[in-house]
C-alpha positions in Angstrom: -5.3 -2.6 0.9 -2.9 -3.7 -1.6 -3.2 -6.6 -3.8 -0.4 -8.4 -6.0 -1.5 -11.7 -8.3 1.3 -13.1 -10.2 3.3 -10.3 -11.8 6.6 -11.4 -9.8 8.6 -8.8 -10.9 6.5 -6.3 -9.1 6.8 -8.2 -6.2 10.6 -8.6 -6.0 10.9 -4.7 -6.9 8.5 -4.0 -4.0 10.4 -6.3 -1.3 13.9 -5.9 -2.4 13.6 -1.8 -2.9 11.8 -1.7 0.4 9.2 0.1 -1.7 6.2 -1.4 0.7 8.1 0.2 3.9 7.4 3.5 2.5 3.7 2.8 2.1 2.9 4.3 5.6 -1.0 3.8 5.5 -1.2 0.3 4.0 -3.2 -2.2 6.5 -3.9 -4.9 4.3 -1.9 -6.6 1.6 -2.6 -9.6 -0.2 0.0 -11.4 -2.6 -0.9 -14.3 -4.8 0.6 -16.5 -7.3 4.0 -15.4 -7.0 6.4 -17.6 -8.2 9.8 -15.7 -7.5 12.1 -16.2 -4.0 11.5 -13.2 -1.8 12.5 -12.8 1.7 9.9 -10.8 3.5 11.2 -9.7 6.6 9.4 -7.0 9.4 11.3 -4.2 8.2 10.1 -4.5 4.7 6.8 -4.0 5.8 4.9 -0.8 7.0 4.3 -0.3 10.4 0.7 0.4 9.6 0.1 -3.1 8.3 -2.5 -5.4 10.1 -3.5 -8.4 7.5 -0.9 -9.9 5.5 -2.3 -12.9 3.1 0.1 -15.0 1.1 -1.6 -17.6 -1.5 0.0 -20.2 -3.5 3.8 -18.2 -3.0 5.5 -21.2 -2.4 9.0 -19.7 -2.5 8.6 -16.6 -0.1 10.9 -17.0 2.8 9.2 -15.6 6.0 12.2 -14.2 8.0 11.8 -14.3 11.5 15.3 -14.1 13.1 15.9 -10.4 14.2 12.6 -9.3 13.2 9.4 -8.2 14.6 6.1 -7.8 12.8 3.0 -5.4 14.0 0.3 -7.9 12.4 -2.8 -8.7 13.7 -4.1 -11.3 11.1 -1.5 -13.6 9.3 -2.6 -16.0 6.7 -0.2 -18.5 4.9 -2.1 -20.8 2.3 0.1 -23.2 0.1 3.3 -21.1 0.3 6.4 -20.4 2.4 7.8 -24.1 1.8 11.2 -23.3 3.4 9.1 -22.5 6.6 9.7 -25.6 9.5 9.0 -23.4 12.3 6.9 -20.3 12.8 7.9 -18.4 15.9 5.1 -16.3 17.9 8.5 -14.4 19.2 8.2 -12.4 15.7 4.2 -11.4 15.8 3.7 -10.3 19.5 0.0 -8.6 18.5 -1.1 -11.3 16.5 -4.8 -12.1 17.2 -5.8 -14.3 14.0 -3.3 -17.0 12.7 -4.5 -19.3 9.7 -2.3 -21.7 8.0 -3.0 -24.0 5.3 -0.8 -26.6 3.0 2.3 -25.2 4.3 3.8 -28.6 3.9 7.1 -28.4 5.7 5.7 -26.5 8.8 6.8 -28.5 12.0 5.7 -26.2 15.0 4.2 -23.2 16.3 6.0 -22.1 19.1 7.6 -19.1 21.2 10.5 -18.8 23.6 8.9 -17.1 26.4 5.1 -17.7 26.7 2.5 -16.6 27.0 1.5 -15.0 23.7 -1.7 -13.0 25.1 -3.1 -11.7 21.8 -3.8 -15.0 20.0 -7.3 -15.9 19.8 -7.9 -17.9 16.7 -5.6 -20.7 15.3 -6.5 -22.7 12.2 -3.6 -25.2 10.7 -5.2 -27.3 7.9 -3.3 -30.1 5.9 -0.1 -29.5 7.2 1.3 -33.2 7.3 4.4 -32.4 9.6 2.6 -30.4 12.0 3.3 -32.3 15.5 1.8 -30.0 18.3 -0.2 -27.1 19.7 1.9 -24.2 21.0 2.1 -23.7 24.7 1.2 -20.6 26.3 -2.1 -19.2 24.4 -4.3 -18.4 27.4 -6.8 -16.6 25.6 -7.3 -18.6 22.4 -11.0 -18.8 22.0 -11.2 -20.8 18.4 -9.0 -23.7 17.3 -9.4 -25.5 13.8 -6.9 -28.4 13.6 -7.5 -30.8 10.4 -5.4 -32.9 8.1 -2.8 -32.9 10.6 -1.9 -36.7 10.7 1.2 -35.9 13.6 -0.6 -33.9 15.8 -0.9 -36.4 18.9 -0.5 -34.2 22.2 -1.4 -30.7 23.8 1.0 -28.5 25.6 1.5 -29.0 29.5 -2.0 -27.7 30.9 -4.1 -29.4 28.4 -6.3 -27.0 26.3 -6.0 -23.4 26.7 -8.6 -22.2 29.4 -10.6 -19.5 27.4 -11.0 -21.7 24.5 -14.8 -21.7 23.4 -14.7 -23.6 19.8 -13.0 -26.6 18.7 -12.7 -27.8 15.3 -11.3 -31.3 14.4 -10.8 -33.8 11.6 -9.4 -36.2 8.9 -6.9 -37.0 11.5 -7.3 -40.9 11.6 -5.4 -41.8 14.5 -6.5 -38.7 16.7 -10.2 -39.6 16.1 -10.0 -42.9 17.5 -9.3 -42.0 20.8 -10.1 -38.2 22.2 -8.5 -38.6 25.4 -5.2 -36.8 23.9 -7.5 -33.7 24.1 -7.9 -33.5 27.9 -10.8 -31.5 29.9 -13.6 -30.2 27.3 -15.1 -28.1 30.5 -15.4 -24.6 28.4 -15.8 -25.7 24.8 -19.7 -24.5 23.5 -19.2 -25.7 20.1 -17.7 -28.8 18.6 -17.0 -29.9 15.5 -15.5 -33.4 14.5 -15.3 -34.2 10.7 -14.0 -37.3 9.1 -15.1 -40.8 7.7 -15.8 -44.2 9.4 -15.2 -42.9 12.8 -18.4 -42.1 14.5 -19.0 -45.4 16.3 -15.4 -45.1 17.9 -15.5 -41.7 19.1 -18.8 -41.4 20.5 -18.0 -42.5 23.8 -14.8 -40.4 24.4 -17.0 -37.4 23.4 -19.4 -38.5 26.2 -16.8 -38.7 28.9 -14.6 -35.9 28.0 -17.3 -33.3 26.9 -18.8 -30.5 28.9 -22.5 -30.0 30.1 -22.5 -26.8 27.9 -22.3 -28.9 24.7 -25.7 -29.9 23.3 -26.5 -33.7 23.4 -23.8 -35.8 21.7 -25.3 -38.7 19.1 -23.4 -40.3 16.3 -25.7 -39.1 13.5 -24.7 -35.6 14.9 -21.3 -36.1 14.0 -20.4 -34.8 10.4 
């Protein structure tokens, strides 16, 4: 594992000179508080890398065209301001994707679904994000919070294997949960926000699966 916090010159050198590529046993890379403009492509990273975390690295550019990453776990927090669309085509083995405060991100998609590997998807506080990606049949955990423009599901509704769903702090979405579609397979449901308990309780009772516990307005967080 390698963690770099600050020290922009170290990050710049590591990627521009492709030093990372030669760390052939590296499995986890954590980069934080880097203010430099750095282009990160698949050929900059060793094949052994399984997890990449970027925290408060606004200027890092995550290159996707012509690049493939062998990552299993990708976390982007307060980073990659230039990123407007994240293509899952570049991450064929990705199981865990967490995106937080990626302020210009509009979509997560793929050109040729399905993406069979992805199991965990969390997107929070991304104001421009509009829709869930289609073709993720094995997704088990979905977390959508603070995304006011998310208002539709891909064709076919929620992924068939989804077991846990968190949604919150999205005013329009919490007024009417019919956009979520069928919740038959959900066994864990968390809804957060303020002032919407009465408005969503009936929607939940209609949509909820028998496997969910008894629903009451005072149980909603």
